[in-house]
NUVO-826976 format. One record per residue (C-alpha): residue number from 1; z, x, y. Coordinates in Angstrom, 2 decimals. Layout:
residues N
  seq        Z        X        Y
  NUM        Z        X        Y
...
***
This chain:
residues 209
  seq        Z        X        Y
    1     8.27    10.71    -3.27
    2     8.16    14.41    -4.06
    3     4.92    15.54    -5.79
    4     5.33    17.45    -8.95
    5     2.58    19.29   -10.82
    6     1.84    18.22   -14.35
    7    -1.35    20.12   -15.14
    8    -2.18    23.77   -14.64
    9    -5.89    23.26   -14.14
   10    -7.34    22.47   -10.75
   11   -10.31    20.13   -10.82
   12   -13.06    20.56    -8.29
   13   -14.60    17.20    -7.47
   14   -18.15    17.34    -6.02
   15   -19.79    14.78    -3.88
   16   -21.94    12.11    -5.46
   17   -24.42    11.48    -6.83
   18   -23.25    12.44   -10.27
   19   -23.69    11.18   -13.82
   20   -20.50    10.50   -15.66
   21   -20.43    10.01   -19.42
   22   -17.34     9.80   -21.54
   23   -16.37    10.28   -25.10
   24   -14.33     7.59   -26.71
   25   -10.75     8.58   -26.65
   26    -8.50     7.50   -29.50
   27    -5.07     6.11   -28.77
   28    -2.32     7.49   -30.92
   29     0.50     5.46   -32.53
   30     3.20     4.75   -29.99
   31     5.99     3.12   -31.87
   32     7.96     6.28   -32.54
   33     7.95     7.08   -28.81
   34     9.47     3.74   -27.91
   35    12.13     3.94   -30.59
   36    13.28     7.21   -29.01
   37    13.59     5.63   -25.57
   38    16.99     5.92   -24.03
   39    18.81     4.25   -21.18
   40    18.90     6.23   -17.92
   41    22.51     5.63   -17.07
   42    25.68     3.68   -17.86
   43    26.64     0.93   -15.49
   44    29.09    -1.91   -14.90
   45    29.31    -4.82   -17.30
   46    28.37    -7.53   -14.78
   47    26.72    -7.71   -11.40
   48    28.97    -7.39    -8.33
   49    27.34    -9.87    -6.04
   50    29.33    -8.68    -3.09
   51    27.97    -5.07    -3.56
   52    24.50    -6.15    -4.48
   53    23.93    -9.33    -2.40
   54    20.14    -9.44    -2.38
   55    17.97   -10.77    -5.17
   56    14.44    -9.53    -5.79
   57    11.52   -11.86    -6.54
   58    10.73   -12.46   -10.21
   59     7.98   -10.06   -11.36
   60     6.59   -11.67   -14.43
   61     8.07   -10.45   -17.70
   62     9.83    -7.66   -15.89
   63    12.27   -10.00   -14.32
   64    14.41    -9.68   -11.22
   65    17.44    -7.83   -10.08
   66    20.24    -7.85    -7.52
   67    20.20    -4.89    -5.05
   68    21.45    -3.64    -1.72
   69    19.70    -1.97     1.13
   70    20.01     1.80     1.77
   71    18.64     3.88     4.63
   72    15.09     4.95     4.96
   73    13.56     2.00     3.15
   74    15.46     2.80    -0.07
   75    17.40     0.31    -2.17
   76    20.13     0.54    -4.83
   77    19.59    -1.71    -7.87
   78    22.44    -3.34    -9.78
   79    23.44    -0.68   -12.35
   80    23.73    -3.22   -15.15
   81    20.09    -4.20   -14.70
   82    19.16    -0.53   -14.88
   83    21.10    -0.15   -18.16
   84    19.49    -3.21   -19.63
   85    15.90    -2.56   -18.57
   86    15.11     1.09   -17.68
   87    14.32     3.63   -20.36
   88    13.25     7.26   -20.54
   89     9.99     8.10   -22.26
   90     7.95    11.28   -22.66
   91     4.33    10.94   -21.47
   92     1.91    12.23   -24.16
   93     0.27    15.53   -23.33
   94     2.65    16.30   -20.40
   95     6.05    16.98   -21.94
   96     7.27    15.09   -18.85
   97    10.09    12.56   -19.17
   98     9.86     9.57   -16.86
   99    11.89     6.39   -16.31
  100    10.10     3.12   -16.80
  101    10.80    -0.57   -17.55
  102    11.35    -0.99   -21.26
  103     8.59    -3.64   -21.38
  104     6.16    -1.25   -19.69
  105     6.82     1.70   -21.96
  106     4.04     0.87   -24.50
  107     1.52     0.64   -21.61
  108     2.47     3.97   -20.12
  109     2.33     5.74   -23.47
  110    -0.98     4.13   -24.32
  111    -2.52     5.25   -21.01
  112    -1.42     8.82   -21.53
  113    -2.61     8.81   -25.12
  114    -6.02     7.98   -23.76
  115    -5.67    10.70   -21.20
  116    -4.32    13.26   -23.68
  117    -7.14    12.66   -26.17
  118   -10.05    11.84   -23.93
  119   -12.81    13.94   -22.35
  120   -15.38    13.22   -19.63
  121   -18.54    14.89   -18.57
  122   -18.64    15.54   -14.84
  123   -21.70    17.25   -13.35
  124   -22.85    18.36   -16.79
  125   -19.52    19.90   -17.75
  126   -17.08    18.34   -20.33
  127   -13.50    18.36   -19.19
  128   -10.36    16.76   -20.53
  129    -8.96    13.70   -18.85
  130    -5.62    15.44   -18.67
  131    -7.17    18.18   -16.57
  132    -7.98    15.57   -13.92
  133    -4.31    15.14   -13.13
  134    -3.15    17.68   -10.61
  135     0.06    15.93    -9.52
  136     2.09    12.96   -10.63
  137     4.76    11.10    -8.66
  138     7.64     9.08    -9.77
  139     7.49     5.92   -11.77
  140    10.90     4.30   -11.27
  141    11.71     4.75    -7.60
  142    13.82     2.06    -5.95
  143    12.34     1.40    -2.54
  144    10.33    -0.84    -0.25
  145     6.55    -0.55    -0.02
  146     5.73     2.55     2.04
  147     9.50     3.08     2.51
  148     9.40     0.38     5.20
  149    12.43    -1.94     5.22
  150    10.36    -4.75     6.74
  151     7.96    -4.78     3.74
  152     8.56    -6.15     0.29
  153     9.91    -4.19    -2.66
  154     7.53    -1.70    -4.30
  155     6.60    -2.19    -7.97
  156     8.08     1.27    -8.43
  157    11.50    -0.51    -8.11
  158    10.82    -2.24   -11.44
  159     9.61     0.97   -13.16
  160     6.11    -0.43   -13.64
  161     3.98     1.91   -11.45
  162     2.87     5.48   -11.24
  163     1.19     7.59    -8.55
  164    -1.45    10.20    -9.53
  165    -3.00    12.87    -7.34
  166    -1.17    11.57    -4.29
  167    -2.09    14.37    -1.86
  168    -5.68    13.19    -1.26
  169    -5.58     9.54    -2.56
  170    -4.08     7.66     0.42
  171    -7.52     6.07     0.66
  172   -10.31     4.08    -0.98
  173   -12.58     6.07    -3.36
  174   -15.93     5.18    -4.75
  175   -17.39     8.54    -5.92
  176   -18.23     8.36    -9.70
  177   -16.79    11.85   -10.09
  178   -13.44    11.10    -8.38
  179   -10.64    11.96   -10.87
  180    -8.66     8.81   -10.11
  181   -11.61     6.45   -10.62
  182   -12.28     8.17   -13.91
  183    -8.63     7.92   -14.96
  184    -8.66     4.23   -14.04
  185   -11.76     3.42   -16.07
  186   -10.99     5.56   -19.11
  187    -7.16     5.25   -19.41
  188    -5.19     3.02   -17.11
  189    -7.46    -0.04   -17.19
  190    -7.72    -0.07   -21.01
  191    -3.90     0.23   -21.13
  192    -3.43    -2.90   -18.96
  193    -2.82    -1.41   -15.51
  194    -4.11    -2.59   -12.15
  195    -5.27     0.02    -9.57
  196    -4.47     0.12    -5.85
  197    -7.95     1.31    -4.75
  198    -8.80    -2.08    -3.37
  199    -6.06    -1.73    -0.73
  200    -6.70     1.95     0.03
  201    -3.93     3.28    -2.33
  202    -6.09     4.93    -4.99
  203    -3.18     7.15    -6.20
  204    -1.38     3.94    -7.42
  205    -1.53     2.38   -10.92
  206     0.72    -0.56   -11.74
  207     1.53    -3.32   -14.24
  208     1.76    -6.81   -12.70
  209     2.05    -9.07   -15.72
***
């Protein structure tokens, strides 16, 4: 996925050891954001099984969909499923519109409310959580894991995942001052997300319920 910048500030992350303390961010009401969510496209009224012959696994409350294979590890999802399940929201603090599963919208907005309102002390300096985000990659991206056709479908295909600071987070991180670890502990974890750090994908946050 292409990497797009969402914050003007560059954050210098020093090597450990460091002492990290955080102020308590306050999540803001999210109902109004959800009520303004809009479908991303208009589609057909029923699934064309001949055109979309494959069926994804069931991913908890986010369901399953018919799809067809495209080149380069991409897939095309049944347009009716997209109409019924994918919405557009604005992430607090970023003015960035993203496409997510309608049942994941609350979690995304909650995480970014924490980010938008939170601060953290890194190496004795207080900075905003939002300033820790240098780049943010797509949420709803219909594809296989690692764009590899022989692997399963990525959670991005359900609109339940997001990649943060991808450029230097194709790896495991354990520094207390690493921005993605801080974002995980102070925003994404409280909002119900899992983190890909355990399988060396520390850019990746996802909902798996």
